[in-house]
C-alpha angles and dihedrals in degrees: 000000000000124000097252091048091047089053092048090047090052092047092051090047090052094048091051088049093049090050091050092048094052091046090050090059091053091040095055093036091053098229145106100012125079095233113053138151089276103027131067137059113336124222121253090247140012091248093053091052092047092049094047092045093048091049091052093047092046092051091055092045093052097045093042093049102039096046090050093058117103094227092057093045091055089051095041095051088060087070103033129036114272094231091065098041093101095040087053093051091049092048094050091048092050092048092052090050089053090052088050091053092047099046100033113129113214118225103201100190106128117236097175136354123191110207101173114099095226093051092047090050093048093050092044089050090051089050094056090041091057093052089046091054089050094052094042094050093054090058092045090062098032117290095198095050091047091056098040099251095114091052097053091040092055090047091051089054090046091242129142115267101230122189114255109258119244111262141158109225126169113321091012089074090065103036133012098227111032090150091061090044087056091054093048091051094046093048097050101035105092133123088214115052116181125186089253092053092045092055090047090052093047094047095045094047090049091050090048092057092046090047091052091054092053093042095051091052089056092047092053089049092048102038101024122188092004091064094041091057090045090054092049092051104038127054121240106236108342116058096205135110094032118231117244 
């Protein structure tokens, strides 16, 4: 694939990601869009809904985890150009997310409902804080490298695609995975929790912890002693109490 086509491919993948990310906010928050975590065609039975939703979440988890592993990347880049490897990962993740939004089966049984205005405002504020942490965290580490744009841009300029150096910017000085903390906050902070939303939150939180375990193994393999010392010094998701 030529440099210009690679760049266009990366841009298209990023635009699709951006659209799916914005839809995810409305989907989880249950507003603005016609199909949300609580709105849309319901399954014929609870078990059917749970099986369909579990399959969708499992598909995303498998794709997201397998394609992120270094061994898969080494095999995968024998078939596709290395400059678009990250863009392809982002594109496939986004398409699976779109499939999840489309095929998700709401389970409307209410687990909790906060009626007080102050409580609703607090939980809604936490919801937006979570998404804000997610977005801010991506820019702290290198948003454009994370979503494949840096790679296709360097390839377009005929420059070497060098790995991003390990650093501890902003929130990363206080916890190792602020991006994942943002997701957890956003998924759980709701004044109106249904059974379907609860299943989604439990499954995604469990996946986050499993994903962190795999990611940190890769980071230790890549950065060695530097990341080991960072992990000993900085907590994973909750910044307090501080490690000595």
